[in-house]
C-alpha positions in Angstrom: 110.7 48.3 78.6 107.8 46.1 78.1 105.7 48.1 76.1 102.4 48.0 77.7 104.5 49.2 81.1 104.5 52.4 79.2 100.8 52.9 78.4 99.3 55.3 81.3 96.0 54.5 83.0 93.3 56.3 84.3 92.7 57.9 86.8 96.1 59.6 85.7 95.7 63.3 85.4 97.9 63.9 82.5 94.5 61.9 80.6 92.6 64.8 81.9 95.0 67.7 80.2 95.3 69.7 76.8 98.5 68.8 74.8 100.7 71.9 73.8 101.3 71.6 69.9 104.5 70.8 68.5 106.3 73.1 66.6 109.7 71.4 65.4 109.1 68.1 63.3 113.1 66.9 64.3 114.6 63.4 64.8 112.9 63.2 68.2 109.3 63.7 67.7 110.1 61.1 64.3 111.6 58.9 67.1 108.6 59.1 69.5 106.4 58.4 66.9 107.9 55.4 66.3 107.9 54.9 69.6 103.8 55.1 69.9 103.4 52.9 67.1 105.8 50.5 68.4 103.7 50.6 72.0 100.1 50.7 69.7 101.1 47.3 68.2 101.9 45.9 71.2 99.0 46.5 72.7 96.7 45.3 69.7 95.5 48.8 69.5 94.3 50.9 66.3 95.2 54.4 68.0 97.5 56.2 70.8 97.6 59.5 71.3 100.8 61.2 73.2 99.4 61.3 76.3 98.8 57.8 76.9 102.5 57.4 77.2 102.9 60.8 79.0 104.0 62.8 76.3 102.4 65.5 76.6 102.5 66.8 73.2 99.8 66.7 70.2 101.0 63.5 68.4 98.4 60.5 67.4 99.3 57.5 65.6 96.6 55.5 64.2 95.9 52.0 62.1 93.1 51.0 61.8 94.1 48.0 58.8 96.1 46.2 61.5 94.8 43.1 62.3 97.2 42.0 64.5 100.7 39.7 64.2 101.2 38.9 60.7 99.3 41.4 59.7 99.9 44.2 57.0 100.9 47.7 59.3 99.4 50.7 57.5 100.3 53.2 59.8 99.1 57.2 59.9 101.4 59.4 62.1 99.1 63.0 62.7 101.0 65.8 64.4 98.7 68.7 66.3 95.6 67.1 64.6 92.4 69.0 64.0 89.2 68.5 63.4 87.8 70.8 61.1 84.4 69.3 59.9 82.6 66.5 61.9 79.1 65.7 60.8 76.4 63.3 59.2 74.5 61.4 61.4 75.3 60.6 65.0 76.4 56.7 65.5 76.7 55.0 68.3 79.2 52.8 68.8 81.5 50.5 71.5 84.6 52.2 72.2 87.7 50.2 74.2 90.8 52.4 75.3 94.5 51.2 75.5 94.1 53.5 78.7 91.0 52.0 80.0 91.7 48.2 80.0 89.0 45.7 80.6 86.0 48.0 79.6 84.6 49.2 76.8 81.4 51.8 76.6 79.2 52.9 73.6 80.1 55.9 72.8 77.7 58.3 70.4 79.8 60.6 67.9 79.1 62.4 64.1 79.2 59.5 61.4 81.9 61.7 59.6 84.6 63.4 60.3 87.2 65.6 58.3 90.8 66.2 60.1 93.8 68.4 59.1 97.0 67.5 60.3 100.7 67.6 60.0 102.7 64.2 59.0 106.1 63.6 59.9 108.0 65.4 56.8 105.5 68.9 57.7 103.2 68.4 55.3 99.6 69.5 55.9 97.6 66.9 55.5 93.8 66.4 55.3 92.0 62.7 56.2 88.6 61.9 55.4 86.5 59.0 57.3 82.7 58.3 57.2 80.9 55.7 58.8 83.5 53.6 59.8 86.3 52.7 62.3 88.5 55.2 60.8 86.0 57.8 61.7 85.7 56.6 65.2 89.7 56.8 65.7 90.0 60.1 64.6 87.6 61.5 66.6 88.7 59.2 69.5 92.4 59.9 69.5 92.3 63.5 68.8 89.9 63.6 72.0 92.8 62.3 74.1 95.3 65.4 72.9 93.3 68.0 74.4 92.1 66.0 77.8 89.0 64.2 76.8 88.5 60.7 77.4 85.8 58.3 76.1 84.1 58.3 79.8 83.8 61.7 79.4 81.2 61.7 76.7 79.0 59.2 79.0 75.9 60.6 81.0 76.4 60.7 84.7 75.0 57.8 85.4 76.5 55.4 82.7 79.8 57.4 83.3 79.9 56.4 86.9 78.7 52.4 86.3 81.7 52.4 83.6 83.9 54.1 86.6 82.9 51.4 88.7 83.1 48.8 85.5 87.2 49.8 85.3 88.1 49.8 88.6 86.5 46.1 89.0 88.4 45.1 85.8 91.9 46.9 86.8 91.4 44.9 90.1 90.8 41.5 88.3 94.2 42.2 86.4 93.3 43.6 83.2 96.0 45.0 80.8 95.8 47.6 78.1 94.6 45.7 74.9 91.6 44.0 76.7 88.8 45.0 76.3 87.0 42.4 78.9 88.3 40.9 81.6 87.9 37.3 81.2 85.8 35.7 84.5 
């Protein structure tokens, strides 16, 4: 199966649903994480959450260091991730999403974030990021497991405009991993 075809696209209702925590980290969860990483890399993404491939569980994969084929991979797998602190100056930045191909939107988020999650060994880990792509990616992907998308951060008028842009991008053939559609 083509990895890109596994990605759930908006307006699929699963993208707006709360995901269930993962109680046991077993071989099936490890296989899911491996599959998610394969999909994320195939789409040239830097993060992917369970609901984005139809898995309604609290699992996130991230690799903000990977710069495309041939570059070094540095993946993180976060099970039941939880933001324990989000502070610092608000920063606006352009965000894309594999579930919203063809568009990017400006989102305002706290610049500093501390996250706790289990790794694939079941160990409780803590991740901290400040003012960089990792800070944005952690917040964006953790939003997904709580049924929140980047469009949910937009003011009503801008959200309606972004939804129209997204519909046009899909109609023009946008695929996951594309943040703009070629004219």
